[in-house]
C-alpha positions, 0 to 999 in steps of 0.5 A: 561560894567561899569556904570557911577553911581550906588546906592542901597537903602532899604525903607519901602513902605507906603500902601494906607491904613495906618491902620497898622505900618507894611510896605513892604520892597522894594529895589531900584536900580539906574543905570545911573540915572534910578531907578527900585524897587521891593519888597523883600517879607519882612514886617517890623514895621515902628517904628523899621526902620532907613531909613538913614541906610536902616536897622532895629533898635534894638538888638532883634533877629528878627531885626538881622535876617532881617538885615542879609537877607538885607546884603546878598541880597546886596552881591548877587547883588554886585556879580551879577554886577561883573559877568556882568562886567566879561562877558562884559554885560551892567549893567542896573537897569532893569537887576539887578531888574530882577535878584532880582526877579529871572526872568533872572535865568534859571528855566529849569529842568533837567529831562525836558531838558533830555526828550526834548533831547530824543524826538529830537533823536527819531525824527531824527531816521527816518532821519537816524541820530541816531539808535533806540538803541541810543534812547533806551539807553538814555531813560534808562539813563533818567529813572536812573536819575529820580529814583536817584532824587526821591531816594536822593532828594525826588523830581520829578525834579531838577533845573540845578543850583542845580547840583554839584560835590556831585550830580554826586558822589552820582549818581555814588554810586547809580548806583553801589549799588542800580542799581547794575551796573558794573563800566564801565556801570556806567560811560556810564550812567554818560556820557549819563547824562553829554551830557545833562548837557553840552547841558544846558551849551551851551544853557546858562542855567547854566554858567559852567559844574558842573561835571568838577572835576569828573574824573573817568577812564574806566577799561580795559576789555580784551574781548577774541575772539574765538581761532582757536580750538574753532572756528573749534569746533563750525563750525563742531558741529552737533545740534539737532535743526535747530534753533541753527544750524541757529544761529551758521551759522550766528555767523560763517558768522560774524567770517569770515566777521567781520560784527557787529550784526546790519550790518549782520542783515541789509545785503541785497543781493544787498550788495553782488557784484562782485569785480575787482578780479572776487570774491564776496565782501560785499560792504556796510556801517556800521550802527554805523559809516556810514563808507564804508566797502568793505570785500572780502568773504572767502569760508566759508562765501560764503558757509553759504550765499549759504545755506540760499539763498532760506530761506523764511525770506531771500526771503521775506526781500531780506536779505542775512541771516535769522538773529533774534533779537540781544536779541534772538541771544545772548540768543541762543549763550549762549546755543550754548556755553554750548553745545560746551564747549566754555568758556567766554560770547559768543555773537554777538560782539565776532564774530567780534573780532574773525574775527579781531584777529583769522581769519585775524591778526593771519594769517598775514593780515596787521592791516591796511587792517583789519582796513578798513574791520572793518570800523574803523576810526583809527588803534588804534580802531583796536588794541583793537581787536588785541589779539594774540592767544597762537599759534601766540605768540609761533610762534613769540617766536620761530622765535625770538629764532632762531634769538638769536641763530644766534646772539650768534654764530656771537658774540662768541669769535671765529667766524672765527674758527667756519667758518673754521670748517664748511668749513672743514665739507663741504669738507668732505661731498663732499669727502664722496659722491664719490663711493656712490650708487645713492640713497645715492648720492641723499641724500648727494646732498640734505644735501650739498645744505642745508649746503652750503646755511647755510654757505653762510648766515653765511659768509654774516652775519659776512662779510667774 
């Protein structure tokens, strides 16, 4: 809102005891006839001051320095006035003096806000709004930002207004070099931190996102599922320890149900119900997205479930399988991968990809059905899991090859002559049938039926 009158002056304020020529320099702002003033935290000799201009006199370096400071402060106040007008806020002498004193500028610290955010998440874990792993991830992200601030700025914390594009670029470099993070992991930590920055923007601690110009894309990583051969090898491997056999069985169960680690860990016996088709189904909700997942149990999954129904851990916890911690599962799966000569990193999430690709999509299950069983919100998510095996690619290409062969035949120069030749061969076959033995007649009959079917398809194709 525009003011009707505005004025700004600098003056030297006389102390109660005038024993020294030095005076404090004050700034007085008057808006709509209401004056407010505050000290600039500078002192100056009254004998070298021009009250008319509100500036120090003389050409000495100290006078030039002081005048530059006063002009800079006046420019900052002018810019602040412009900001108030743009945001349609009322301009008062009080708010301008508060700006000069720094009272209206948010002093919130970056790490303080980050800690407050993490505490809120921790509190909401018990309410089911966040998983414990989410809190752990943000705690790690906080420690990285804290370490970076100490590393680069030699401080314990920063104010939000100190953040800029240079900060995020240097933080990215720090994560990749000092912390030795991979590209995608680096972007995840930056994304975690950006949530705190956007939170500060929403709370009007800072006016805009300082990382707005930072653009960086994640690298597409092709995470392969187990092939049909690898899954078969894993299922039939005999292990010398019960520990590895149990972990293998849980992993295979995931391969035939598509459950993520946390979902198979939390799977209870009452989540297994009889469906309308008279078969057993998993009817539960995903921990990550809270989406409902109804999955019909395949024979292999039922077999594993039955194997562990009387396991002490399953009985005491009411769980379907005796699942270990994710860390232990992945640790043992690495050992299993070596024993089974399985290439690539074998972890709990690879089982979910194997279900999506090798077990379902490669066996003709619709991607929309797979989407529902995986609990995805969109088919696009499921498409990331749809990695075709070499066998599936070969099968599709063979079908294409047959289609192209028929196409070449149909669009050749003399399709009618070819048709006439085929009809002639058919008549010859029928003539040859006469006088043959019963076994030979049976063989001829089979060939005739196949030949006639092919001929009819060709006639239909060319419209004959």
